[in-house]
C-alpha positions, 0 to 999 in steps of 0.5 A, a space after each residue: 759234813 765231817 767227812 767233806 772237811 778231810 783234806 785226805 780221804 782214804 779209799 778202801 779197796 782190796 790190796 793187790 797180791 803184788 808185794 809193796 816195793 815203796 811206801 814213802 817219799 824216801 823209799 821211792 827216791 831210793 828206788 829211783 836212784 838205782 832203777 831210773 834210766 835217765 839218772 843211770 844214763 847220766 852216771 854212765 855219761 860222767 864215767 865215759 867223760 872221765 876216761 878221756 882224762 886218761 886218754 889225754 894224759 897218755 898222749 904226753 907219756 911214752 909209747 912203745 911199739 914192737 914189730 916183727 917179721 918172718 920172710 921166706 925167700 926163693 931166689 933163682 939166679 939165671 945169669 950173673 957175671 959174679 955168681 953161678 947159676 943157682 937157686 937160693 932158698 932162705 928165711 930171714 927174721 927181724 924185729 924192732 922196738 920203738 919208743 916215741 916220747 913227745 917233748 914239745 907238743 902244744 896240741 897235746 897240752 891244750 887238749 889236757 886243759 880241754 879235758 879238765 873243763 869237759 870233766 868239770 862240766 860233766 860232773 856239774 851235769 851229773 849233779 844237776 841230774 841228781 837234783 832233777 831226779 829229786 824233783 821228778 820223784 817228788 813231782 810224780 809222788 805228789 802227782 800220784 797223791 793228787 790223783 788219788 785225792 781227785 778220785 776220792 773227792 769225785 767218788 765222795 761227790 758221786 755218793 753225795 749226788 746219789 743221795 741227793 738224787 734219791 731224796 729228790 725223787 722221794 720229794 717228787 713222789 710226795 708232790 713237794 717239788 717238780 719233776 724238773 728238780 729230778 731231771 737236774 739231779 739226774 743230770 748232775 749224777 750222770 756228770 759226776 759218773 763221767 768225771 769218776 771215769 776221767 779221775 780213774 784214768 788220771 790216777 792210772 796214768 800217774 801210777 804209770 809215771 811213778 812205775 816208769 821212774 822206779 821200775 817197781 810196782 807200788 801198792 801203797 803210798 803215804 799221804 801228806 799230814 793234814 797239818 804241815 808248815 808252810 815255810 817261806 824262802 830263807 833267806 827272805 831276800 830274792 837278791 840273795 837267792 839270785 846270787 846263789 843261783 849264779 854261783 851254784 846252779 849246776 846247769 849254769 856251771 856246766 854251761 860255763 865250763 862248756 864255753 871254756 872247753 870251747 874257748 880252749 879249742 881255739 888255742 888247740 887249733 892254733 897249735 896246728 901252726 906250732 912245731 912238735 918235738 919228739 924223742 925217738 929211740 929204737 932197737 932192731 935185729 935182723 937175721 938172714 944168715 941162711 942166705 948163701 950169697 950175702 948172709 948177714 946177722 945184724 943188730 942196731 940201736 937208734 936214738 934221736 930228736 925229731 922236729 916237725 915244723 908245719 909249713 902249709 896244709 892247704 889252709 885247713 888249719 886256719 879253717 879249723 881255727 876260725 871254726 873253733 872261734 865260731 863254736 866258742 862264740 856259740 858256747 858263749 851265747 848258750 852260757 848267757 842264755 842259761 845265765 838269764 834263764 837261771 835268773 828268771 827261774 830263780 825269781 819266778 820260783 821265789 815269787 811262786 813260794 810266796 804266792 803258794 803260801 797266800 793261796 793255801 791260806 786263802 783256800 782254807 778260808 774258802 773251804 770254811 765259807 763253802 762248807 757254811 754255804 752248803 749247810 745253809 743251802 741244804 737247810 733251805 732245801 729242806 724247807 722248800 726255799 732252795 732248789 736241788 740244783 743249788 744244792 748240787 752246785 754248792 756241794 760241787 764248789 765245796 769239793 773243788 775248794 777242798 781239792 784245790 786246797 790240797 793241791 796248793 799244799 803240794 805246789 808249795 812243797 814242789 815250788 820250795 824244792 824247785 827254788 832250791 834246785 835252781 839255786 843249786 842247793 837241793 839235796 837229799 836232806 830236803 827229801 828227808 825233811 818233806 818225808 817227815 811231813 808224811 803220815 806213817 799210815 799207807 794209802 792203798 792203791 787200787 788193786 785194778 792198777 796191778 795189771 798195768 805194771 810190766 816193768 822188771 826191776 834190775 
């Protein structure tokens, strides 16, 4: 029964010829940093938002334009009291350089403040995406480990059930038990065969999910050590965790900055009623000296102040101002919804970490009890006081308790990271800590999964 007591059982299968691209949690995380499309999309979005800063500043800086033209004219004088009848073909050249410098524009200044809020929100969203990537990689990692465990437990149960079936058939042949016991053992074996098919497909799906996020096919994975700590939340005060989340949760921070950006839009639309003042300067040159009737060549310089006062725009400015107010209210409600969700998620994660610790400890005892029960029932079966059905049921119960114990350990790790995520303090150091709890030896993934990989990394 020592085999049954193992929390992580290795399935010995041939390795694929595909090279190993990832092994432990850090390896997978490093791959995902450069390969995950969702995270790369978030990075590109942040860079695109940052460019709006340069565009907003450009509105406050001088703009210079150059215009030039060449004209060919063909003029025929048919009748004139002053000029003789003639044909005049000539060319005229001109160019102009114009400089425009905004001196007073409330719209531009307000837009610049808006951009600062937008960039802050984009940066917070990128930080949230980084934490989400950590959670996704970790969830996929332990999801893959859990699928491997499930398949191993099912195959171990299948092997034990098959031995039970053969033993039952032998007992029936010598007249120790009835045919009913054989039928029941056969039914149990057929059921576990079906469960093995389900477990194999589940493993393939989990492997596919990990390949999707890393863009690489992995042939092995490092399992969790049998003995790992079960740390509780530090500090052990739910109020401190919620206070931290309200200050540092990146999704909440992004929602707050989005609200400020929307509120600034009200000020910007009010600027539609305000005057604008620009400095305008120009230099022009015109050459029409080939004109035989009125040939001229001229140069000109101009500098001045241009004042523009909006008087009436059909009510459009007032409508846009009201629209901005409603959009700001929408953003404010979105922020409040995110604030409440952050509080709920923090409290839920805190309680789940504590519950997972209790669950792991309870399942340790449950495994011990299930093992003792199986030993007793098998002994009773050997002397004829217990049936094959009872043995199969007890063995299935033991495997389920072992499986649930392993899952509870995985869940405790995930919930601990989840608590840090909603509090806004999750980072790569936490990944490195979890990685230290993994065994250096590798669990090979079934070679038949190799054909599933159709991803080509960058």
